[in-house]
SESEVEX-719727 format. One record per residue: residue in three letters; x, y, z of N, C-alpha, C in turn; residue number from 1. Coordinates in steps of 0.2 Angstrom, whole numbers, plus 5000, padded with zeros to 4 digits. Example, Ala and Ser with C-alpha at 12.3 -4.5 7.8 and 13.67 -1.06 7.14 Angstrom:
% SESEVEX-719727
LODREN resn n.xx n.yy n.zz ca.xx ca.yy ca.zz c.xx c.yy c.zz resi
LODREN  ALA 5066 4972 5039  5062  4978  5039 5066 4984 5039    1
LODREN  SER 5064 4989 5035  5068  4995  5036 5064 5000 5039    2
//
This chain:
% SESEVEX-719727
LODREN resn n.xx n.yy n.zz ca.xx ca.yy ca.zz c.xx c.yy c.zz resi
LODREN  MET 4923 5343 6216  4931  5344  6219 4934 5340 6216    1
LODREN  ARG 4933 5335 6210  4939  5332  6206 4942 5336 6202    2
LODREN  LEU 4938 5345 6201  4941  5348  6195 4945 5354 6200    3
LODREN  VAL 4946 5353 6202  4952  5360  6206 4959 5356 6208    4
LODREN  PRO 4959 5350 6209  4968  5347  6203 4969 5348 6200    5
LODREN  LEU 4962 5348 6194  4963  5350  6187 4967 5356 6184    6
LODREN  VAL 4963 5361 6189  4961  5369  6188 4970 5369 6192    7
LODREN  MET 4972 5368 6196  4978  5368  6198 4984 5364 6194    8
LODREN  LEU 4983 5361 6194  4987  5358  6190 4988 5360 6181    9
LODREN  GLY 4981 5363 6181  4983  5368  6173 4989 5373 6175   10
LODREN  LEU 4985 5378 6180  4989  5384  6182 4996 5380 6181   11
LODREN  CYS 4998 5378 6183  5004  5374  6186 5007 5376 6179   12
LODREN  VAL 5004 5371 6175  5010  5369  6169 5009 5376 6163   13
LODREN  PHE 5004 5380 6164  5006  5386  6163 5009 5391 6164   14
LODREN  ALA 5010 5394 6171  5014  5395  6176 5022 5393 6173   15
LODREN  LEU 5022 5384 6172  5030  5382  6168 5032 5386 6161   16
LODREN  LEU 5027 5383 6158  5026  5388  6151 5027 5394 6150   17
LODREN  LEU 5026 5399 6152  5024  5409  6155 5034 5407 6158   18
LODREN  VAL 5037 5403 6161  5043  5404  6164 5050 5400 6161   19
LODREN  ALA 5046 5396 6154  5051  5395  6151 5053 5398 6143   20
LODREN  LEU 5047 5402 6144  5046  5407  6139 5051 5412 6139   21
LODREN  LEU 5049 5414 6146  5053  5421  6148 5059 5417 6148   22
LODREN  LEU 5060 5410 6152  5069  5410  6150 5070 5409 6145   23
LODREN  THR 5066 5406 6138  5071  5406  6135 5070 5413 6130   24
LODREN  ARG 5066 5419 6131  5069  5426  6126 5073 5428 6133   25
LODREN  TYR 5073 5430 6138  5075  5433  6142 5085 5430 6145   26
LODREN  LEU 5082 5424 6148  5089  5421  6148 5093 5426 6150   27
LODREN  ARG 5096 5423 6141  5102  5427  6137 5104 5433 6140   28
LODREN  LEU 5099 5437 6140  5103  5446  6139 5105 5445 6148   29
LODREN  TRP 5101 5440 6151  5099  5442  6157 5106 5440 6162   30
LODREN  VAL 5108 5433 6158  5115  5431  6161 5120 5435 6157   31
LODREN  GLN 5121 5439 6153  5127  5442  6152 5124 5451 6154   32
LODREN  SER 5120 5451 6157  5120  5457  6159 5122 5456 6167   33
LODREN  TYR 5119 5453 6171  5120  5448  6178 5129 5445 6178   34
LODREN  ALA 5132 5445 6172  5140  5443  6171 5142 5450 6169   35
LODREN  SER 5141 5452 6168  5144  5460  6164 5143 5463 6171   36
LODREN  GLY 5139 5466 6174  5138  5467  6182 5135 5475 6178   37
LODREN  ALA 5130 5473 6172  5129  5480  6170 5118 5481 6171   38
LODREN  GLY 5119 5476 6179  5112  5479  6183 5106 5477 6182   39
LODREN  ILE 5105 5477 6177  5097  5474  6175 5092 5468 6176   40
LODREN  GLY 5090 5466 6178  5087  5463  6181 5081 5461 6176   41
LODREN  LEU 5080 5452 6176  5074  5449  6173 5066 5454 6171   42
LODREN  PHE 5067 5455 6178  5060  5462  6178 5059 5464 6173   43
LODREN  ASP 5065 5467 6174  5066  5474  6169 5065 5475 6161   44
LODREN  LEU 5069 5465 6161  5073  5467  6154 5063 5460 6152   45
LODREN  VAL 5059 5460 6157  5052  5461  6156 5046 5466 6154   46
LODREN  ALA 5049 5471 6157  5044  5478  6162 5046 5482 6153   47
LODREN  MET 5053 5480 6150  5055  5482  6143 5050 5482 6140   48
LODREN  SER 5049 5475 6137  5044  5474  6131 5039 5476 6131   49
LODREN  PHE 5036 5476 6139  5030  5481  6140 5030 5490 6138   50
LODREN  LYS 5034 5493 6139  5036  5499  6137 5038 5499 6129   51
LODREN  LYS 5038 5495 6125  5040  5495  6118 5046 5494 6115   52
LODREN  VAL 5051 5496 6122  5058  5496  6121 5060 5489 6119   53
LODREN  ASN 5067 5488 6114  5070  5483  6115 5074 5484 6119   54
LODREN  PRO 5077 5474 6121  5079  5475  6126 5086 5472 6125   55
LODREN  THR 5086 5469 6118  5095  5470  6116 5100 5474 6116   56
LODREN  VAL 5094 5480 6114  5099  5487  6114 5101 5489 6118   57
LODREN  ILE 5097 5491 6125  5096  5492  6130 5103 5488 6133   58
LODREN  VAL 5102 5481 6136  5109  5477  6136 5113 5479 6137   59
LODREN  ARG 5116 5478 6130  5121  5478  6125 5125 5487 6127   60
LODREN  SER 5119 5492 6124  5124  5498  6127 5123 5499 6137   61
LODREN  LYS 5120 5496 6138  5124  5495  6144 5129 5492 6147   62
LODREN  ILE 5130 5485 6145  5138  5482  6146 5144 5486 6140   63
LODREN  MET 5143 5490 6136  5146  5493  6133 5150 5499 6138   64
LODREN  ALA 5146 5500 6141  5146  5506  6146 5150 5506 6151   65
LODREN  VAL 5148 5500 6154  5152  5497  6165 5157 5496 6158   66
LODREN  GLN 5158 5490 6154  5166  5488  6153 5169 5492 6149   67
LODREN  ALA 5170 5500 6152  5171  5505  6148 5171 5510 6153   68
LODREN  GLY 5170 5507 6157  5170  5511  6166 5164 5518 6164   69
LODREN  LEU 5162 5517 6162  5156  5522  6162 5149 5519 6167   70
LODREN  GLY 5148 5520 6173  5143  5516  6176 5138 5523 6180   71
LODREN  ASP 5133 5522 6184  5128  5525  6184 5131 5533 6183   72
LODREN  SER 5135 5532 6189  5138  5539  6189 5140 5544 6185   73
LODREN  THR 5140 5540 6180  5141  5547  6174 5134 5548 6171   74
LODREN  GLY 5127 5545 6171  5122  5547  6171 5121 5541 6164   75
LODREN  ILE 5123 5536 6165  5121  5531  6158 5119 5524 6162   76
LODREN  THR 5111 5527 6166  5106  5520  6168 5101 5517 6164   77
LODREN  ARG 5102 5513 6168  5095  5509  6163 5089 5515 6162   78
LODREN  GLN 5087 5519 6165  5081  5521  6163 5083 5527 6158   79
LODREN  ALA 5089 5530 6159  5093  5536  6155 5090 5532 6147   80
LODREN  LEU 5096 5526 6148  5093  5523  6140 5086 5521 6135   81
LODREN  GLU 5084 5520 6143  5074  5520  6140 5073 5525 6140   82
LODREN  GLY 5074 5530 6142  5070  5537  6139 5075 5538 6132   83
LODREN  HIS 5079 5538 6131  5081  5539  6125 5081 5536 6119   84
LODREN  TYR 5081 5529 6121  5077  5526  6116 5070 5527 6113   85
LODREN  LEU 5065 5530 6120  5059  5532  6118 5058 5537 6115   86
LODREN  ALA 5066 5543 6114  5062  5548  6111 5065 5546 6103   87
LODREN  GLY 5067 5543 6104  5069  5539  6098 5076 5541 6097   88
LODREN  GLY 5083 5539 6100  5088  5543  6100 5091 5535 6098   89
LODREN  ARG 5097 5537 6096  5101  5531  6094 5105 5530 6100   90
LODREN  VAL 5105 5526 6104  5109  5524  6110 5112 5521 6108   91
LODREN  PRO 5115 5515 6105  5122  5512  6100 5127 5520 6102   92
LODREN  LEU 5127 5520 6098  5129  5528  6093 5132 5532 6100   93
LODREN  VAL 5128 5533 6105  5128  5540  6110 5133 5535 6114   94
LODREN  VAL 5133 5530 6118  5135  5526  6122 5144 5526 6119   95
LODREN  GLN 5144 5523 6110  5151  5521  6109 5154 5529 6107   96
LODREN  ALA 5150 5536 6105  5155  5541  6106 5154 5543 6116   97
LODREN  LEU 5152 5542 6118  5152  5544  6128 5160 5539 6127   98
LODREN  ILE 5158 5533 6125  5163  5527  6129 5171 5531 6122   99
LODREN  ALA 5172 5533 6118  5178  5537  6115 5180 5543 6117  100
LODREN  ALA 5175 5549 6119  5178  5554  6122 5182 5553 6129  101
LODREN  ASN 5177 5548 6132  5183  5547  6141 5188 5544 6137  102
LODREN  LYS 5189 5538 6135  5195  5538  6132 5200 5544 6129  103
LODREN  ALA 5196 5549 6125  5202  5553  6123 5202 5557 6128  104
LODREN  ARG 5196 5559 6134  5197  5564  6141 5195 5570 6139  105
LODREN  ILE 5188 5570 6132  5187  5576  6134 5180 5577 6138  106
LODREN  THR 5182 5579 6143  5177  5580  6147 5173 5586 6147  107
LODREN  GLU 5172 5588 6141  5166  5591  6139 5159 5589 6136  108
LODREN  LEU 5158 5583 6136  5153  5578  6133 5151 5575 6139  109
LODREN  ASP 5146 5574 6139  5141  5571  6146 5135 5566 6144  110
LODREN  TRP 5134 5566 6149  5126  5561  6146 5119 5564 6141  111
LODREN  LYS 5120 5570 6146  5115  5575  6143 5116 5580 6136  112
LODREN  LEU 5121 5582 6135  5125  5584  6129 5124 5580 6123  113
LODREN  ALA 5126 5575 6126  5129  5567  6121 5121 5569 6118  114
LODREN  THR 5114 5568 6121  5110  5564  6119 5107 5569 6116  115
LODREN  ALA 5104 5576 6120  5105  5582  6116 5106 5581 6105  116
LODREN  ILE 5114 5582 6106  5115  5583  6096 5113 5577 6096  117
LODREN  ASP 5111 5570 6098  5112  5563  6094 5102 5566 6091  118
LODREN  LEU 5099 5567 6098  5094  5571  6095 5090 5577 6090  119
LODREN  ALA 5098 5581 6091  5098  5584  6085 5099 5585 6080  120
LODREN  GLY 5100 5579 6076  5101  5574  6071 5108 5574 6068  121
LODREN  ARG 5115 5576 6071  5121  5575  6072 5122 5568 6072  122
LODREN  ASN 5126 5567 6071  5130  5560  6072 5137 5563 6076  123
LODREN  VAL 5134 5561 6085  5139  5562  6090 5144 5560 6089  124
LODREN  ARG 5144 5553 6086  5151  5546  6087 5158 5553 6082  125
LODREN  GLU 5156 5554 6077  5156  5555  6071 5162 5564 6073  126
LODREN  ALA 5155 5568 6078  5157  5573  6082 5163 5574 6086  127
LODREN  VAL 5165 5569 6089  5168  5565  6094 5175 5564 6090  128
LODREN  GLN 5177 5560 6087  5179  5558  6082 5184 5565 6081  129
LODREN  THR 5180 5568 6076  5181  5575  6073 5185 5580 6079  130
LODREN  SER 5185 5579 6084  5186  5583  6089 5193 5580 6091  131
LODREN  VAL 5195 5572 6089  5198  5571  6092 5204 5569 6087  132
LODREN  TYR 5202 5569 6081  5204  5570  6071 5204 5573 6073  133
LODREN  PRO 5207 5579 6069  5205  5584  6064 5201 5583 6057  134
LODREN  LYS 5198 5590 6054  5194  5583  6048 5198 5592 6045  135
LODREN  VAL 5199 5588 6037  5200  5594  6033 5195 5596 6026  136
LODREN  ILE 5196 5603 6025  5188  5603  6022 5192 5608 6018  137
LODREN  ASP 5189 5606 6010  5194  5611  6002 5189 5616 6005  138
LODREN  CYS 5192 5620 6002  5189  5627  6002 5193 5630 5994  139
LODREN  PRO 5188 5630 5985  5180  5630  5987 5179 5621 5990  140
LODREN  GLY 5173 5623 5989  5169  5614  5993 5166 5611 5986  141
LODREN  LYS 5169 5603 5987  5170  5600  5980 5161 5601 5978  142
LODREN  ASN 5159 5606 5979  5151  5602  5974 5151 5609 5978  143
LODREN  SER 5156 5613 5975  5154  5620  5973 5156 5621 5965  144
LODREN  GLY 5155 5619 5959  5158  5616  5955 5163 5621 5952  145
LODREN  ARG 5167 5623 5958  5173  5628  5956 5178 5626 5957  146
LODREN  ASP 5183 5626 5955  5193  5625  5954 5196 5629 5959  147
LODREN  SER 5195 5632 5959  5197  5640  5963 5194 5645 5964  148
LODREN  LEU 5199 5649 5971  5196  5659  5972 5199 5662 5968  149
LODREN  ASP 5196 5665 5965  5198  5670  5961 5199 5677 5964  150
LODREN  SER 5203 5683 5965  5204  5685  5968 5210 5691 5964  151
LODREN  VAL 5208 5697 5965  5211  5703  5961 5214 5708 5965  152
LODREN  ALA 5223 5707 5966  5225  5713  5970 5225 5719 5967  153
LODREN  LYS 5229 5723 5971  5227  5731  5969 5228 5735 5964  154
LODREN  ASN 5236 5729 5960  5238  5732  5952 5237 5728 5949  155
LODREN  GLY 5229 5724 5947  5226  5720  5943 5226 5713 5941  156
LODREN  ILE 5231 5712 5945  5232  5705  5942 5228 5698 5947  157
LODREN  GLN 5227 5694 5943  5221  5689  5946 5224 5685 5949  158
LODREN  LEU 5223 5681 5955  5227  5676  5957 5220 5671 5959  159
LODREN  LYS 5224 5665 5959  5218  5658  5961 5222 5655 5966  160
LODREN  VAL 5217 5655 5969  5219  5649  5977 5215 5644 5976  161
LODREN  ARG 5219 5640 5980  5215  5633  5981 5218 5632 5990  162
LODREN  ALA 5213 5632 5994  5216  5631  6002 5214 5626 6005  163
LODREN  ARG 5215 5624 6011  5213  5618  6013 5214 5620 6022  164
LODREN  VAL 5205 5620 6025  5204  5623  6030 5205 5613 6036  165
LODREN  THR 5212 5615 6041  5209  5610  6046 5203 5613 6052  166
LODREN  VAL 5199 5607 6055  5197  5611  6058 5195 5603 6062  167
LODREN  ARG 5190 5605 6071  5188  5599  6073 5182 5602 6076  168
LODREN  THR 5178 5598 6080  5171  5599  6082 5171 5603 6089  169
LODREN  ASN 5168 5608 6088  5169  5612  6097 5162 5606 6101  170
LODREN  LEU 5161 5604 6103  5154  5601  6104 5153 5604 6110  171
LODREN  ASN 5153 5611 6112  5149  5615  6114 5144 5621 6108  172
LODREN  GLN 5147 5620 6104  5141  5624  6100 5141 5619 6093  173
LODREN  LEU 5139 5614 6096  5139  5608  6091 5130 5610 6088  174
LODREN  ILE 5126 5612 6095  5117  5613  6095 5117 5618 6093  175
LODREN  GLY 5114 5622 6086  5114  5625  6084 5119 5632 6081  176
LODREN  GLY 5125 5628 6081  5130  5628  6077 5131 5631 6070  177
LODREN  ALA 5136 5635 6066  5135  5633  6059 5139 5627 6055  178
LODREN  THR 5138 5627 6050  5139  5619  6050 5145 5621 6043  179
LODREN  GLU 5149 5616 6041  5153  5617  6036 5153 5622 6030  180
LODREN  GLU 5148 5621 6025  5147  5627  6019 5147 5634 6023  181
LODREN  THR 5146 5636 6032  5149  5642  6034 5156 5645 6032  182
LODREN  ILE 5157 5638 6036  5168  5638  6036 5169 5639 6028  183
LODREN  ILE 5168 5639 6025  5168  5636  6018 5167 5644 6016  184
LODREN  ALA 5163 5646 6015  5160  5653  6014 5164 5660 6018  185
LODREN  ARG 5166 5656 6023  5166  5663  6029 5177 5660 6025  186
LODREN  VAL 5180 5658 6024  5186  5656  6023 5187 5660 6018  187
LODREN  GLY 5183 5657 6012  5184  5662  6002 5182 5667 6004  188
LODREN  GLU 5179 5671 6009  5176  5676  6009 5186 5682 6011  189
LODREN  GLY 5189 5677 6018  5192  5679  6021 5198 5681 6015  190
LODREN  ILE 5198 5673 6013  5204  5673  6004 5203 5679 6001  191
LODREN  VAL 5198 5678 6000  5195  5685  5992 5197 5690 5996  192
LODREN  SER 5198 5695 6002  5199  5701  6004 5207 5700 6007  193
LODREN  ALA 5209 5696 6009  5214  5697  6009 5219 5696 6004  194
LODREN  ILE 5219 5696 5997  5221  5694  5991 5217 5703 5988  195
LODREN  GLY 5211 5705 5989  5210  5712  5988 5214 5719 5992  196
LODREN  SER 5215 5716 5996  5219  5722  6002 5226 5723 6000  197
LODREN  ALA 5230 5717 5994  5236  5718  5995 5239 5723 5988  198
LODREN  GLU 5243 5725 5990  5244  5730  5985 5248 5725 5977  199
LODREN  LYS 5253 5722 5976  5253  5718  5972 5254 5711 5972  200
LODREN  HIS 5251 5708 5965  5249  5703  5967 5257 5696 5970  201
LODREN  THR 5262 5699 5968  5270  5697  5970 5272 5697 5979  202
LODREN  ASP 5266 5701 5982  5268  5701  5988 5266 5695 5990  203
LODREN  VAL 5260 5692 5987  5256  5686  5987 5258 5679 5988  204
LODREN  LEU 5263 5680 5984  5265  5676  5979 5271 5675 5983  205
LODREN  GLU 5274 5679 5987  5280  5679  5992 5277 5676 5996  206
LODREN  ASN 5273 5679 6000  5272  5675  6007 5267 5675 6008  207
LODREN  PRO 5263 5665 6004  5256  5664  6005 5255 5665 6010  208
LODREN  ASP 5260 5664 6016  5257  5664  6022 5252 5671 6025  209
LODREN  VAL 5254 5675 6025  5248  5681  6026 5244 5679 6025  210
LODREN  ILE 5240 5677 6019  5233  5674  6019 5230 5672 6025  211
LODREN  SER 5233 5667 6027  5232  5661  6033 5233 5668 6037  212
LODREN  LYS 5237 5672 6039  5237  5673  6046 5231 5678 6044  213
LODREN  THR 5230 5682 6042  5225  5687  6043 5218 5684 6042  214
LODREN  VAL 5218 5681 6037  5210  5676  6043 5209 5673 6047  215
LODREN  LEU 5213 5669 6049  5216  5666  6055 5213 5671 6059  216
LODREN  ALA 5215 5679 6062  5213  5684  6065 5209 5685 6065  217
LODREN  ARG 5203 5683 6059  5198  5687  6059 5192 5682 6065  218
LODREN  ARG 5195 5675 6065  5190  5674  6069 5182 5670 6066  219
LODREN  LEU 5183 5669 6061  5179  5665  6057 5174 5660 6057  220
LODREN  ASP 5179 5657 6064  5174  5652  6067 5168 5651 6073  221
LODREN  ALA 5168 5660 6074  5161  5660  6079 5156 5658 6078  222
LODREN  ASN 5151 5656 6082  5146  5654  6080 5143 5647 6078  223
LODREN  THR 5151 5643 6075  5150  5638  6071 5152 5632 6075  224
LODREN  ALA 5149 5626 6072  5150  5619  6075 5159 5617 6076  225
LODREN  PHE 5161 5621 6072  5169  5620  6072 5173 5624 6074  226
LODREN  GLU 5182 5622 6076  5187  5627  6080 5190 5626 6073  227
LODREN  ILE 5192 5631 6071  5197  5632  6064 5204 5629 6067  228
LODREN  VAL 5209 5625 6066  5216  5624  6069 5221 5625 6065  229
LODREN  SER 5219 5626 6057  5223  5630  6053 5222 5631 6046  230
LODREN  ILE 5225 5638 6040  5222  5638  6036 5230 5637 6034  231
LODREN  ASP 5226 5632 6029  5233  5633  6023 5233 5634 6014  232
LODREN  ILE 5237 5635 6012  5235  5638  6006 5238 5633 6000  233
LODREN  ALA 5234 5629 5997  5238  5623  5995 5242 5627 5984  234
LODREN  ASP 5237 5630 5984  5240  5631  5977 5239 5637 5974  235
LODREN  ILE 5242 5641 5970  5240  5649  5970 5244 5649 5961  236
LODREN  ASP 5238 5652 5960  5241  5653  5949 5239 5662 5949  237
LODREN  VAL 5242 5662 5944  5242  5670  5942 5237 5668 5936  238
LODREN  GLY 5231 5672 5936  5226  5671  5930 5227 5678 5926  239
LODREN  ALA 5222 5680 5924  5223  5685  5919 5225 5692 5922  240
LODREN  ASN 5226 5699 5919  5225  5706  5921 5221 5708 5919  241
LODREN  ILE 5217 5709 5926  5209  5712  5926 5210 5718 5925  242
LODREN  GLY 5218 5721 5928  5215  5727  5928 5217 5734 5921  243
LODREN  ALA 5220 5729 5916  5222  5731  5911 5215 5730 5907  244
LODREN  ARG 5211 5725 5907  5208  5722  5903 5201 5726 5903  245
LODREN  LEU 5202 5730 5910  5195  5734  5914 5196 5741 5911  246
LODREN  GLN 5203 5744 5911  5206  5750  5907 5205 5749 5898  247
LODREN  ALA 5206 5745 5896  5205  5742  5891 5196 5747 5890  248
LODREN  ASP 5194 5742 5891  5187  5743  5890 5185 5749 5893  249
LODREN  GLN 5187 5753 5900  5186  5759  5901 5188 5763 5894  250
LODREN  ALA 5194 5765 5892  5197  5768  5886 5189 5768 5881  251
LODREN  GLU 5187 5760 5879  5185  5758  5874 5179 5762 5876  252
LODREN  ALA 5175 5763 5881  5169  5765  5883 5169 5775 5882  253
LODREN  ASP 5175 5777 5884  5177  5782  5884 5179 5786 5875  254
LODREN  THR 5180 5779 5872  5182  5781  5863 5174 5783 5861  255
LODREN  ARG 5169 5778 5866  5164  5780  5860 5160 5783 5862  256
LODREN  VAL 5160 5788 5870  5157  5790  5873 5158 5798 5866  257
LODREN  ALA 5166 5801 5866  5167  5806  5861 5166 5803 5856  258
LODREN  ARG 5167 5800 5851  5163  5801  5845 5156 5799 5845  259
LODREN  ALA 5151 5800 5849  5144  5802  5850 5144 5810 5851  260
LODREN  ASN 5147 5812 5855  5149  5820  5856 5148 5822 5850  261
LODREN  ALA 5158 5821 5847  5158  5823  5841 5154 5821 5832  262
LODREN  GLU 5149 5819 5834  5143  5817  5831 5138 5821 5832  263
LODREN  GLY 5137 5822 5840  5130  5828  5840 5134 5837 5838  264
LODREN  ARG 5142 5837 5841  5140  5845  5838 5143 5842 5832  265
LODREN  ARG 5144 5838 5822  5144  5839  5818 5137 5841 5817  266
LODREN  ALA 5132 5837 5819  5126  5838  5816 5124 5844 5818  267
LODREN  MET 5126 5848 5827  5123  5855  5828 5127 5858 5824  268
LODREN  ALA 5131 5860 5820  5137  5863  5813 5133 5862 5808  269
LODREN  VAL 5131 5859 5806  5129  5856  5800 5121 5860 5800  270
LODREN  ALA 5119 5858 5804  5111  5863  5807 5110 5872 5807  271
LODREN  LYS 5118 5872 5810  5121  5878  5811 5120 5883 5803  272
LODREN  GLU 5122 5876 5798  5125  5880  5793 5119 5880 5787  273
LODREN  GLN 5115 5874 5788  5109  5877  5783 5106 5883 5786  274
LODREN  GLU 5106 5883 5794  5101  5886  5794 5103 5898 5793  275
LODREN  MET 5112 5897 5792  5115  5903  5788 5111 5904 5781  276
LODREN  VAL 5113 5897 5779  5110  5896  5770 5104 5899 5770  277
LODREN  ALA 5099 5897 5772  5094  5900  5773 5093 5907 5773  278
LODREN  GLY 5095 5912 5779  5098  5917  5782 5098 5920 5776  279
LODREN  ILE 5104 5917 5771  5107  5922  5763 5103 5920 5761  280
LODREN  GLU 5098 5917 5760  5093  5916  5755 5086 5922 5754  281
LODREN  GLU 5086 5923 5760  5081  5925  5764 5083 5934 5761  282
LODREN  SER 5088 5933 5765  5094  5941  5763 5094 5943 5755  283
LODREN  ARG 5094 5938 5752  5094  5937  5745 5087 5941 5742  284
LODREN  ALA 5082 5940 5743  5075  5937  5741 5072 5945 5745  285
LODREN  ALA 5076 5949 5750  5071  5956  5753 5076 5958 5749  286
LODREN  LEU 5082 5957 5747  5088  5964  5741 5084 5963 5736  287
LODREN  VAL 5081 5956 5730  5077  5958  5725 5072 5963 5726  288
LODREN  GLU 5070 5960 5731  5062  5965  5733 5064 5972 5734  289
LODREN  ALA 5068 5974 5737  5069  5980  5738 5072 5982 5731  290
LODREN  GLU 5076 5980 5727  5076  5985  5718 5072 5982 5714  291
LODREN  ALA 5065 5978 5717  5061  5978  5713 5056 5986 5713  292
LODREN  GLU 5058 5990 5720  5052  5995  5721 5060 6001 5721  293
LODREN  VAL 5064 6000 5715  5066  6005  5714 5065 6008 5707  294
LODREN  PRO 5064 6006 5701  5060  6008  5698 5051 6010 5697  295
LODREN  ARG 5049 6005 5703  5046  6013  5704 5043 6018 5708  296
LODREN  ALA 5052 6019 5713  5051  6024  5717 5053 6029 5711  297
LODREN  ILE 5056 6028 5706  5059  6033  5699 5055 6037 5697  298
LODREN  ALA 5051 6032 5696  5044  6033  5692 5041 6037 5695  299
LODREN  ASP 5038 6036 5701  5033  6040  5705 5037 6049 5706  300
LODREN  SER 5045 6047 5705  5049  6055  5707 5048 6059 5699  301
LODREN  LEU 5049 6053 5692  5046  6057  5689 5040 6060 5688  302
LODREN  LEU 5032 6057 5690  5030  6060  5689 5026 6064 5693  303
LODREN  SER 5030 6064 5698  5030  6071  5705 5032 6077 5703  304
LODREN  GLY 5039 6079 5698  5045  6083  5696 5047 6081 5702  305
LODREN  GLY 5050 6079 5705  5055  6079  5712 5060 6076 5706  306
LODREN  LEU 5062 6073 5702  5068  6070  5696 5067 6071 5691  307
LODREN  GLY 5069 6075 5687  5070  6080  5677 5073 6072 5676  308
LODREN  ILE 5073 6073 5668  5074  6067  5663 5080 6067 5663  309
LODREN  VAL 5084 6073 5664  5093  6075  5663 5093 6071 5669  310
LODREN  ASP 5091 6072 5676  5096  6069  5681 5093 6062 5677  311
LODREN  TYR 5088 6058 5677  5088  6051  5676 5091 6048 5670  312
LODREN  TYR 5094 6052 5666  5100  6050  5660 5106 6049 5662  313
LODREN  LYS 5108 6055 5668  5114  6056  5673 5114 6049 5676  314
LODREN  LEU 5108 6047 5678  5109  6044  5685 5108 6037 5681  315
LODREN  ARG 5106 6036 5674  5107  6031  5668 5114 6028 5667  316
LODREN  ASN 5118 6033 5665  5125  6034  5662 5131 6033 5668  317
LODREN  LEU 5129 6032 5675  5131  6030  5680 5131 6026 5682  318
LODREN  GLN 5128 6023 5682  5125  6014  5680 5131 6009 5677  319
LODREN  ALA 5128 6013 5671  5131  6012  5663 5142 6009 5664  320
LODREN  ASP 5141 6016 5666  5149  6017  5669 5150 6012 5675  321
LODREN  THR 5146 6010 5680  5148  6005  5687 5148 5999 5682  322
LODREN  ASP 5143 5996 5679  5141  5989  5675 5149 5990 5669  323
LODREN  MET 5152 5994 5666  5157  5994  5664 5162 5992 5669  324
LODREN  ARG 5165 5995 5673  5171  5993  5677 5172 5985 5681  325
LODREN  ARG 5166 5985 5684  5165  5980  5686 5164 5971 5681  326
LODREN  SER 5162 5975 5675  5166  5970  5671 5171 5969 5668  327
LODREN  ILE 5175 5976 5669  5182  5974  5664 5185 5969 5673  328
LODREN  ALA 5185 5973 5679  5188  5970  5685 5185 5963 5686  329
LODREN  GLY 5180 5960 5684  5177  5952  5684 5175 5951 5692  330
LODREN  THR 5173 5959 5694  5170  5958  5703 5163 5955 5702  331
LODREN  GLY 5159 5956 5696  5152  5954  5698 5145 5954 5692  332
LODREN  THR 5142 5955 5694  5135  5956  5690 5132 5961 5690  333
LODREN  PRO 5131 5967 5683  5130  5972  5681 5124 5974 5686  334
LODREN  VAL 5122 5981 5687  5118  5980  5692 5113 5984 5688  335
LODREN  ALA 5108 5981 5690  5100  5981  5687 5096 5987 5686  336
LODREN  GLN 5097 5988 5678  5093  5995  5676 5089 5999 5678  337
LODREN  PRO 5085 6003 5679  5079  6007  5681 5077 6005 5675  338
LODREN  ALA 5072 6005 5675  5067  6007  5669 5065 6011 5669  339
LODREN  ALA 5062 6013 5662  5062  6019  5661 5054 6022 5662  340
LODREN  ALA 5054 6025 5666  5048  6028  5668 5043 6029 5662  341
LODREN  GLY 5038 6027 5663  5030  6026  5660 5026 6035 5656  342
//
C-alpha cells in the first residue's frame, strides 16, 4: 500500500517531464503556427516526429503560404505538405514558387503541377521566375566551343551570325518538354536554313530581321519547356567566299582528270605506235623471206627448162639497169641480184 503513492508520484513526475520535453521542442513552433493561423496543432507536431517529417520545414512552409494568402483551398494543406516531404520533394521551394506565381497572377500553376515539376527534378521556383522575367539564351551556346553560326548564301558568300533568343518558361510543358539545348539547336538550324535560302548575302546584311521572322514562323518551341518570345541577331560578319573556293577546287579536280585522260590516250598512242613498228618489222621479215625464194625459183626454172640462159641474162641486165637508175636518183637500195643457177 505504501508503494502506490510512490508509483503515482513517479508517473506524475514522468508525465511532467514528458510535457516539459514536448513544450521545449514544439512549443515555439506551435506558438508560431497559432499566431499566424497556420492551423497546425501541438499533437500534429508530435505526430510528425513519428512520421520522420521535419516539423520546422512544414510549419514554416505553411506559415509562408498562409501569410501569402494561400490557404487550404489552394491545396496547400498540412497533409499535402507532409506527403510531398515524404516523397522527397523540396517543400519550401514549391511553396515559394506558388507564392511567386500567385503574385504574378500565373493561374496555370497549382499545387499539383508544382509538386509534379519539383519531383521531376526541375527547379519550379526558377521556372516561375523565368516565366515572369524572360531568359536570354545565346546561340550558339557558350558550351558549344563555337563563336558563331556559319552559313553560306546562294552566291557562295559565308556569313557568321550570333543570335540571342529570349524565352520564357511554359509551365504546362515543363514536364517532359525539351530543354535549352534543343532550343539552341533548332534556332541554329533555322538561321542556317534562312541564310542558305537567300539569293545574295547582301540581302541578309540589309535586312537581318528576315532571319528572325523566318525562324519564328517555324514554331521551333513546339514540345519544349519554353516559349520563344523573340530572336534577335546580335552580330553578322562576312566570312570567306566558299563558292569561289569550291569552284577552284572543282576546276583543279577537273584538270587532274583531264590530265589523267590525256596521259591514258598518250599511252594508248605509244602502244599503237609500237604495234605498228612491230608490224613493219614483221612485213620486212616476210619480204626478206620472199626474196630469199627468188633464186631458188630461178634455179628450179633453169633446171626444168622453163627459163633459158638468155632469158636469165636479160633479167640480170634489167635488174642492173634498175639499180643504176635508183642509184642515180638516190631513192633506195639496189635490188638483190638473183644468184646464178647451179
